[in-house]
Structures are given as structure tokens and as C-alpha cells.
PLY file of the C-alpha trace (Angstrom):
ply
format ascii 1.0
element vertex 446
property float x
property float y
property float z
element edge 445
property int vertex1
property int vertex2
end_header
0.00 0.00 0.00
2.81 2.40 0.87
4.50 1.69 -2.47
1.23 2.36 -4.30
0.76 5.67 -2.48
4.33 6.73 -3.29
3.75 5.85 -6.95
0.55 7.90 -7.07
2.29 10.81 -5.36
5.07 10.78 -7.96
2.51 10.77 -10.74
0.78 13.76 -9.15
4.06 15.66 -8.76
5.16 15.10 -12.34
1.67 15.80 -13.69
1.15 19.09 -11.90
4.67 20.42 -11.45
4.71 24.05 -12.59
5.24 24.12 -16.31
8.27 26.35 -15.86
9.26 29.87 -15.14
8.96 30.39 -18.88
5.27 31.22 -18.87
4.75 34.39 -20.80
1.87 36.59 -21.81
0.79 38.19 -25.04
-0.20 41.82 -24.65
-1.08 44.68 -26.96
-0.40 48.41 -27.01
-3.58 50.51 -27.05
-2.65 53.96 -28.32
-5.25 56.70 -28.62
-3.60 59.42 -30.70
-6.47 59.30 -33.18
-9.95 60.71 -33.82
-11.62 57.65 -35.34
-11.29 54.98 -32.64
-14.24 52.95 -31.35
-15.56 53.65 -27.84
-13.46 52.15 -25.03
-16.37 49.81 -24.15
-16.25 48.31 -27.65
-12.49 47.97 -27.38
-12.89 46.17 -24.05
-15.26 43.67 -25.69
-12.81 43.19 -28.54
-9.98 42.49 -26.12
-12.10 40.06 -24.11
-12.70 38.05 -27.30
-9.00 38.04 -28.17
-5.90 36.11 -27.16
-4.48 39.15 -25.38
-3.99 38.82 -21.63
-2.64 42.30 -21.00
-2.98 45.75 -22.51
-0.62 48.72 -22.31
-2.17 52.15 -22.51
-0.14 55.06 -23.83
-1.38 57.14 -20.89
-4.04 56.91 -18.20
-7.28 57.68 -20.02
-10.08 57.34 -17.42
-12.63 56.06 -19.97
-10.30 53.31 -21.16
-9.37 52.30 -17.60
-13.05 52.20 -16.59
-14.01 50.08 -19.61
-11.17 47.63 -18.98
-11.71 47.49 -15.22
-14.41 44.82 -15.54
-12.35 42.47 -17.70
-9.82 39.76 -16.97
-7.20 41.77 -18.84
-4.30 43.20 -16.84
-3.62 46.88 -17.51
-0.39 48.83 -17.75
-0.90 52.58 -17.65
1.54 55.39 -18.36
2.60 58.69 -16.86
3.50 61.12 -19.62
6.90 62.73 -20.10
5.29 66.05 -19.18
4.27 64.60 -15.80
7.82 63.63 -14.87
9.03 67.01 -13.49
5.98 67.23 -11.18
6.25 63.59 -10.10
9.96 64.01 -9.39
9.69 67.18 -7.33
6.41 66.74 -5.50
5.52 63.53 -3.58
2.02 64.94 -3.03
1.52 65.19 -6.79
2.64 61.56 -7.09
0.11 60.50 -4.44
-2.69 62.39 -6.17
-1.68 60.82 -9.49
-2.04 57.35 -7.93
-5.34 58.24 -6.27
-6.76 59.58 -9.55
-5.50 56.99 -12.02
-5.07 53.73 -10.13
-8.04 53.67 -7.75
-10.74 53.16 -10.45
-9.47 49.69 -11.49
-8.21 46.69 -9.55
-6.56 45.06 -12.58
-3.79 47.64 -13.08
-0.51 45.76 -12.70
2.14 48.26 -13.77
2.89 51.91 -14.46
5.37 53.12 -17.05
6.85 56.50 -16.20
7.62 58.35 -19.39
8.47 57.04 -22.84
12.03 56.55 -24.14
13.16 59.39 -21.86
16.82 58.37 -21.75
17.00 58.63 -25.55
15.84 62.26 -25.52
18.41 65.04 -25.57
16.96 66.60 -22.42
19.36 66.28 -19.51
16.92 67.70 -16.98
14.17 65.27 -17.92
16.57 62.34 -17.88
17.79 63.30 -14.40
14.20 63.59 -13.15
13.15 60.14 -14.38
14.38 58.07 -11.44
13.04 60.44 -8.72
9.64 60.36 -10.48
9.66 56.55 -10.46
10.68 56.51 -6.81
7.93 58.92 -5.75
5.27 56.91 -7.56
6.52 53.73 -5.90
6.41 55.43 -2.50
2.84 56.56 -3.22
1.91 52.98 -4.09
3.48 51.81 -0.82
1.37 54.34 1.08
-1.73 52.99 -0.65
-0.74 49.39 0.11
-0.39 48.62 -3.61
3.38 48.38 -4.12
3.26 44.59 -4.02
0.65 44.44 -6.76
1.65 47.30 -9.08
5.18 47.69 -10.45
6.75 50.92 -11.65
9.15 51.07 -14.59
9.84 53.07 -17.74
10.00 52.27 -21.47
13.33 52.37 -23.32
14.27 52.71 -26.94
16.86 50.32 -28.38
18.99 53.47 -28.69
19.99 53.04 -25.02
22.39 50.41 -26.33
25.76 51.63 -27.48
26.44 48.25 -29.13
24.16 45.34 -29.96
25.69 43.58 -32.96
26.68 40.87 -32.42
24.39 40.28 -29.41
27.28 39.20 -27.18
28.78 42.69 -27.57
25.60 44.20 -26.14
26.40 47.18 -23.92
24.70 50.41 -22.93
25.55 53.83 -24.28
28.32 55.15 -21.96
26.74 58.62 -22.06
23.67 57.39 -20.13
25.07 54.35 -18.32
25.18 56.06 -14.91
21.52 57.09 -15.25
20.63 53.59 -16.39
22.39 52.04 -13.39
20.14 54.09 -11.11
16.98 53.01 -12.98
18.13 49.39 -13.06
18.92 49.43 -9.35
15.33 50.58 -8.82
14.03 47.80 -11.13
16.09 45.25 -9.27
15.01 46.43 -5.81
11.28 46.61 -6.62
11.00 43.61 -8.95
9.92 45.62 -11.97
11.01 44.76 -15.50
13.31 46.50 -17.96
10.92 47.51 -20.77
12.41 47.77 -24.26
11.12 48.44 -27.80
12.82 46.14 -30.34
11.73 46.54 -33.97
13.26 44.12 -36.50
11.42 46.15 -39.15
13.84 49.05 -38.70
16.79 46.65 -38.85
15.49 45.46 -42.21
15.03 49.04 -43.40
18.75 49.61 -42.84
19.69 46.44 -44.78
16.85 45.58 -47.18
18.18 42.31 -48.56
16.18 39.08 -49.02
18.42 37.38 -46.45
17.74 40.09 -43.86
14.00 39.96 -44.56
13.95 36.21 -43.90
15.97 36.76 -40.72
13.55 39.43 -39.51
10.34 37.55 -40.36
11.33 34.22 -38.75
11.45 32.60 -42.19
13.90 29.73 -42.87
17.44 31.07 -43.19
21.02 29.98 -42.56
21.28 32.18 -39.49
23.94 34.58 -38.27
26.74 33.38 -36.05
27.64 35.61 -33.12
31.42 35.89 -33.35
31.72 36.22 -29.59
29.34 33.59 -28.20
29.41 31.36 -31.33
25.60 31.16 -31.10
23.85 30.88 -34.46
20.87 33.23 -34.38
18.00 32.43 -36.73
15.88 35.54 -36.20
16.41 39.23 -35.52
14.01 39.39 -32.58
16.07 36.96 -30.51
19.26 38.74 -31.51
17.92 42.13 -30.41
16.52 40.88 -27.11
19.69 38.95 -26.32
21.72 42.08 -27.02
19.75 43.72 -24.22
20.25 40.67 -21.99
24.03 40.82 -22.53
24.05 44.55 -21.73
22.12 44.01 -18.48
24.31 41.11 -17.42
27.48 43.01 -18.29
26.81 45.68 -15.67
25.59 43.29 -13.00
21.80 43.18 -13.41
21.24 39.53 -14.25
18.16 39.45 -12.00
16.26 42.16 -13.90
13.74 40.65 -16.30
13.09 42.00 -19.79
9.64 42.84 -21.13
9.04 43.90 -24.72
6.91 47.02 -24.32
6.18 47.15 -28.03
7.15 45.47 -31.27
5.40 45.24 -34.60
5.57 45.64 -38.37
3.70 48.20 -40.53
1.30 46.87 -43.14
1.78 49.85 -45.46
4.19 52.72 -45.98
5.35 55.39 -48.36
6.95 54.38 -51.63
10.46 54.57 -50.17
9.51 52.58 -47.05
10.68 49.18 -48.17
9.16 46.13 -46.50
5.99 47.80 -45.21
3.28 45.44 -46.50
0.37 43.34 -45.30
2.24 40.15 -46.21
5.27 41.08 -44.11
3.24 42.45 -41.19
1.18 39.26 -41.07
4.31 37.08 -41.27
6.12 38.97 -38.52
3.27 39.03 -36.02
2.07 35.51 -36.77
5.56 34.02 -36.47
6.41 36.09 -33.40
3.26 34.84 -31.64
4.15 31.25 -32.55
7.68 31.82 -31.25
6.30 33.19 -27.98
3.87 30.31 -27.53
6.57 27.73 -28.19
8.27 28.82 -24.91
11.61 28.12 -26.58
12.89 31.48 -25.43
16.05 33.06 -26.81
19.55 31.54 -26.86
20.51 33.60 -23.81
17.21 32.85 -22.07
16.25 29.32 -23.11
12.83 28.20 -21.96
12.04 31.73 -20.74
9.87 33.39 -23.33
9.93 37.15 -23.05
6.63 38.87 -22.32
5.50 40.90 -25.32
3.12 43.73 -26.15
2.33 43.85 -29.87
2.22 47.27 -31.48
-0.51 48.11 -31.92
-4.22 47.52 -31.41
-5.31 50.29 -33.82
-3.74 52.73 -36.23
-3.28 56.19 -34.72
-4.16 58.58 -37.52
-2.82 61.67 -35.74
0.72 60.37 -35.41
3.22 62.45 -37.39
5.88 61.12 -39.69
5.80 58.74 -42.66
2.77 56.61 -43.51
4.20 53.56 -41.73
3.87 55.37 -38.38
0.09 55.30 -38.85
-0.05 51.71 -40.14
0.76 49.27 -37.34
-2.84 48.55 -36.29
-3.95 44.94 -35.94
-7.62 45.97 -35.96
-9.61 48.60 -37.83
-11.86 51.17 -36.13
-14.89 49.03 -37.09
-13.32 46.22 -34.97
-12.54 43.98 -37.95
-9.04 42.59 -38.38
-6.56 44.45 -40.56
-5.20 40.97 -41.31
-5.68 37.68 -39.50
-2.93 36.34 -37.23
-5.21 34.22 -35.05
-5.87 36.75 -32.30
-9.63 36.23 -32.10
-10.26 33.12 -30.03
-13.61 31.92 -31.37
-15.53 32.45 -34.64
-18.56 33.58 -32.65
-16.51 36.20 -30.87
-15.10 37.42 -34.15
-18.60 37.81 -35.53
-20.25 39.56 -32.60
-17.53 40.91 -30.30
-20.08 40.70 -27.50
-19.95 38.72 -24.24
-21.37 35.20 -24.51
-24.40 34.04 -22.56
-23.12 31.91 -19.72
-20.59 31.97 -16.91
-17.04 30.72 -16.77
-14.77 30.57 -13.72
-11.29 31.91 -14.56
-8.33 33.45 -12.78
-8.23 37.15 -12.07
-5.83 39.32 -14.07
-2.37 39.60 -12.56
-2.54 36.42 -10.45
0.91 34.80 -10.62
2.00 31.28 -11.49
2.41 30.15 -7.88
-1.21 30.85 -6.90
-2.58 29.56 -10.19
-0.53 26.37 -9.82
-2.06 25.86 -6.37
-5.53 26.34 -7.89
-4.71 23.83 -10.63
-3.47 21.26 -8.11
-6.50 21.71 -5.88
-9.12 21.53 -8.65
-7.62 18.46 -10.31
-7.27 16.83 -6.91
-11.05 16.97 -6.38
-11.92 14.16 -8.80
-12.61 16.17 -11.95
-11.38 14.99 -15.36
-8.18 16.91 -16.08
-7.15 14.70 -19.02
-7.92 17.46 -21.60
-4.99 19.51 -20.20
-2.57 16.58 -20.30
-0.24 16.03 -23.29
-2.35 15.12 -26.31
-5.50 16.58 -24.77
-7.68 19.12 -26.57
-6.73 21.84 -24.07
-3.06 21.02 -23.50
-1.94 23.88 -25.76
-1.06 26.52 -24.78
1.00 24.63 -22.20
0.96 27.34 -19.54
0.02 27.30 -15.90
-2.66 29.97 -16.36
-4.36 28.24 -19.29
-4.39 24.86 -17.53
-5.54 26.36 -14.24
-8.38 28.25 -15.92
-9.65 25.03 -17.49
-9.44 23.08 -14.22
-10.96 25.85 -12.10
-13.87 26.26 -14.51
-14.48 22.50 -14.67
-14.41 22.27 -10.87
-16.85 25.19 -10.66
-19.34 23.52 -12.99
-19.03 20.13 -11.25
-19.55 21.50 -7.76
-22.79 21.42 -5.80
-21.63 24.32 -3.62
-22.69 27.92 -3.89
-21.10 29.44 -7.05
-19.75 32.45 -5.17
-17.71 30.07 -3.03
-16.45 27.63 -5.63
-15.37 30.35 -8.05
-13.32 32.11 -5.42
-10.07 30.17 -4.97
-8.87 32.41 -2.16
-10.01 35.50 -4.09
-7.87 34.67 -7.15
-10.79 33.71 -9.44
-13.80 35.45 -10.89
-16.88 34.71 -12.98
-16.62 35.85 -16.59
-19.27 36.17 -19.28
-16.67 35.72 -22.03
-16.29 32.18 -23.34
-12.60 31.14 -23.14
-13.16 28.10 -25.41
-11.01 27.82 -28.52
-10.59 25.34 -31.36
-11.52 21.89 -29.91
-10.98 23.01 -26.32
-14.46 23.55 -24.88
-14.99 25.10 -21.46
-18.29 24.01 -19.81
-20.66 26.87 -19.00
-23.80 27.50 -17.04
0 1
1 2
2 3
3 4
4 5
5 6
6 7
7 8
8 9
9 10
10 11
11 12
12 13
13 14
14 15
15 16
16 17
17 18
18 19
19 20
20 21
21 22
22 23
23 24
24 25
25 26
26 27
27 28
28 29
29 30
30 31
31 32
32 33
33 34
34 35
35 36
36 37
37 38
38 39
39 40
40 41
41 42
42 43
43 44
44 45
45 46
46 47
47 48
48 49
49 50
50 51
51 52
52 53
53 54
54 55
55 56
56 57
57 58
58 59
59 60
60 61
61 62
62 63
63 64
64 65
65 66
66 67
67 68
68 69
69 70
70 71
71 72
72 73
73 74
74 75
75 76
76 77
77 78
78 79
79 80
80 81
81 82
82 83
83 84
84 85
85 86
86 87
87 88
88 89
89 90
90 91
91 92
92 93
93 94
94 95
95 96
96 97
97 98
98 99
99 100
100 101
101 102
102 103
103 104
104 105
105 106
106 107
107 108
108 109
109 110
110 111
111 112
112 113
113 114
114 115
115 116
116 117
117 118
118 119
119 120
120 121
121 122
122 123
123 124
124 125
125 126
126 127
127 128
128 129
129 130
130 131
131 132
132 133
133 134
134 135
135 136
136 137
137 138
138 139
139 140
140 141
141 142
142 143
143 144
144 145
145 146
146 147
147 148
148 149
149 150
150 151
151 152
152 153
153 154
154 155
155 156
156 157
157 158
158 159
159 160
160 161
161 162
162 163
163 164
164 165
165 166
166 167
167 168
168 169
169 170
170 171
171 172
172 173
173 174
174 175
175 176
176 177
177 178
178 179
179 180
180 181
181 182
182 183
183 184
184 185
185 186
186 187
187 188
188 189
189 190
190 191
191 192
192 193
193 194
194 195
195 196
196 197
197 198
198 199
199 200
200 201
201 202
202 203
203 204
204 205
205 206
206 207
207 208
208 209
209 210
210 211
211 212
212 213
213 214
214 215
215 216
216 217
217 218
218 219
219 220
220 221
221 222
222 223
223 224
224 225
225 226
226 227
227 228
228 229
229 230
230 231
231 232
232 233
233 234
234 235
235 236
236 237
237 238
238 239
239 240
240 241
241 242
242 243
243 244
244 245
245 246
246 247
247 248
248 249
249 250
250 251
251 252
252 253
253 254
254 255
255 256
256 257
257 258
258 259
259 260
260 261
261 262
262 263
263 264
264 265
265 266
266 267
267 268
268 269
269 270
270 271
271 272
272 273
273 274
274 275
275 276
276 277
277 278
278 279
279 280
280 281
281 282
282 283
283 284
284 285
285 286
286 287
287 288
288 289
289 290
290 291
291 292
292 293
293 294
294 295
295 296
296 297
297 298
298 299
299 300
300 301
301 302
302 303
303 304
304 305
305 306
306 307
307 308
308 309
309 310
310 311
311 312
312 313
313 314
314 315
315 316
316 317
317 318
318 319
319 320
320 321
321 322
322 323
323 324
324 325
325 326
326 327
327 328
328 329
329 330
330 331
331 332
332 333
333 334
334 335
335 336
336 337
337 338
338 339
339 340
340 341
341 342
342 343
343 344
344 345
345 346
346 347
347 348
348 349
349 350
350 351
351 352
352 353
353 354
354 355
355 356
356 357
357 358
358 359
359 360
360 361
361 362
362 363
363 364
364 365
365 366
366 367
367 368
368 369
369 370
370 371
371 372
372 373
373 374
374 375
375 376
376 377
377 378
378 379
379 380
380 381
381 382
382 383
383 384
384 385
385 386
386 387
387 388
388 389
389 390
390 391
391 392
392 393
393 394
394 395
395 396
396 397
397 398
398 399
399 400
400 401
401 402
402 403
403 404
404 405
405 406
406 407
407 408
408 409
409 410
410 411
411 412
412 413
413 414
414 415
415 416
416 417
417 418
418 419
419 420
420 421
421 422
422 423
423 424
424 425
425 426
426 427
427 428
428 429
429 430
430 431
431 432
432 433
433 434
434 435
435 436
436 437
437 438
438 439
439 440
440 441
441 442
442 443
443 444
444 445
């Protein structure tokens, strides 16, 4: 009997061991520099029907935050560059900013202070960045939210002095001291280093067929890093690993990387080579597949980087060449600019309205550890968890959150208890009216 129990315990451990630290999310940038966008409520319904788990706002628009507050989608909001001097010099202003912008929604998980500030030729603004971040973090601590909401800032790839080959990755010496301060803050608070890699611009600087294949994840012979001897097969991995080398080189191996935006324009001016629907579809489709594979990058194997695609809509007020206004994945009428598999169900694509029914799923921002505990508990209560085992209809995507959502929902619909209790899971779950089913993976509903 003891041997049998040990055997069953081993099966349980291997079956429900956390899938890995590699779990990643797919997010999208929701910019609003336009006059033809759908109402935020319609955008919220669109996002609920999509594969996106997180959304990054360009600012802190109250209407957008309110519309997204009742979804399972985690929100990143932004403080503008013009806010930085006030945030840096006045802790009271920082507290009021938190009270005004964070209080309306419980699913805000991060705040980005400024945009590519260290790449601007404004010494005063660059010097004020870290104090602004610190004051916002202190305000979050005062509100009891510092453990739930992280503060960071978004960087351009221009913060790197070298990145080719990736193993030579290093930061621009002119801003390295400022970066060390920001990175020390990231490291101390557990926030990520947010970067904007764009293989499209790398292709623009070398528009050869070989470079296009390298940038679009198409089959190619690769490029050998002369330092590490790693053969890179796509530009995205090379760019992200260049950042990883730069971080490691100055002692910040513990700071995680998040891709704050990346994308490919589907049209451009005549001289903007490579801006086409075909290339945009290939880049985003292949990037999503690369993310879901959890292969990671050569420097971060098995640790897929979290990504926000750029962008949800075109922003028709953005200045510059046509490509700047042509990154949108969806049109203002909520139809797809081109299909890369972001809409989860045909019904959702047709209606973009919540389904009739209830599904028990994890709340936005709940981490792997808690979701793994929910998964273990639900599957330990006698429900059929075979669909989330290898070969099952719901095994892919092989992430803790996806598997836990399936198990929690199945447990909820197989329980005789009060629904408000069974779909609670220590306050980490919630009832949703949006059907999470996809392909052959069907979630039971009430």
C-alpha cells in the first residue's frame, strides 16, 4: 500500500509540477492618438474576445481604464513625459496621481513613467526620471499597492551603445550612470526593464532578401555571433539577447526583460521598403508562434519574453511617414486588418459581445504560484483533467494559467456548492461572461 501511495504521489508531482518559469503573456499596445477609434467599451469587448492577456495604454485615459476594469485583462498605464518634473519634485503630486489613475481599477498591474526618456536630448528630464519613479513607488506603498503594481519606464533600443553581435551588447556610456540608477530601482522593486525592439527598422537599414527572412522568422542559414558562437535564426532573438548581454554586463542579471512594443507596418510610403500586409502578417504571426513555443532566446532558453504587440489600432494623428500610422492589428470598425489568429472563437469574431453563460477563470495579474495551487486543488477533487494533459484538446497553450483556468472552470461547474464560493479560490478567481473556449478546447458553461 505504501509503495502504491508513493507511486501515485510521484505521478501527481510530475503531472502538476509548474510548467516552468517560462510562462509568458501576449499583450497589446492601445494607443489613442487618433480621432476615429471605437468607444473604449467596444475595445474592451474586442480584447475580451481576443488572445491578449494584458494591454498597455499610452497614458491613463479614465474612460479606457473604466471600460477595462471589468475584464480579466491586466492593464499597464503610463505617466507622460510632461508629468515627470511634477512627479519628481512633489511627492504629493505623485500621491494624487495614484489616487486619480489607479483607484478606479483593480486590474492595473504596472505603471510606465515616461516614454524613451533616456534617448531624448533633455538632460533635466533624464535626471528627473528616477526620482519620479521613486515617488510613484512610495505613493503605491502608502496605498498598500506596491506589491501588486510595479513601476518602470519604457526604453528605446537606442539606449544600447552596441548590440551587434548580441554578445557585444552594452549600454551607451553617455547614459550608463543614469541607467544604473533606474536598473537598481528595477532590481530592488522587482519591476522589468521595458524595451522596444523593432526588427522592421533593422530590415530598413539592410533591405536584402536574407535580412528579410531573418527578420520575419522565415527559414534562413542564421547569423553566427562571433563572440558567443551562437547561431541566431531571427532578428528578434538577436535584439533581445543584445539587451540581456548589456544588463548582465553591468551586473543586473536578475532584472527581467519585457518587450513594451514590437510590430511591423502593413503599409508605408513608396520609399519605405518592406511595409506590406504580407510582411506584417508574417512577422506578427511568427512572433506569436515563437512566444507560444516557450523556446525562449539563446541567452534565455525556456524563458519566453513577455510581449506587447504594437498596436491595437492605427493612430491617424501620429506624425511622420505613412508607416507610423499603419501598425494597427484591428480597424476602427473592430474587424481585423489581417488575420494572425488573435480572435479566439468564430462567434466572438462575428459579434464581439460577451457570450451568454458563466465561466470561472483566474483574475488578471494572479501569478503562477497561486494559479498552480488552484490547478493542483481543482484536479485533486476528482474532476477529469485529461484534456490539459499532453495530447488533450486543451493542452496547448502549455501554460500554468491556461491549464488552471480550465481546471478551475471544470471544478466550478461540477460543484454542488454555492457558485460564489467555488469560483473564489482564495479570491484569485472570478466569474466571466466571455467564453474562453477555442478550437476543440471547450470550457463548460452554465
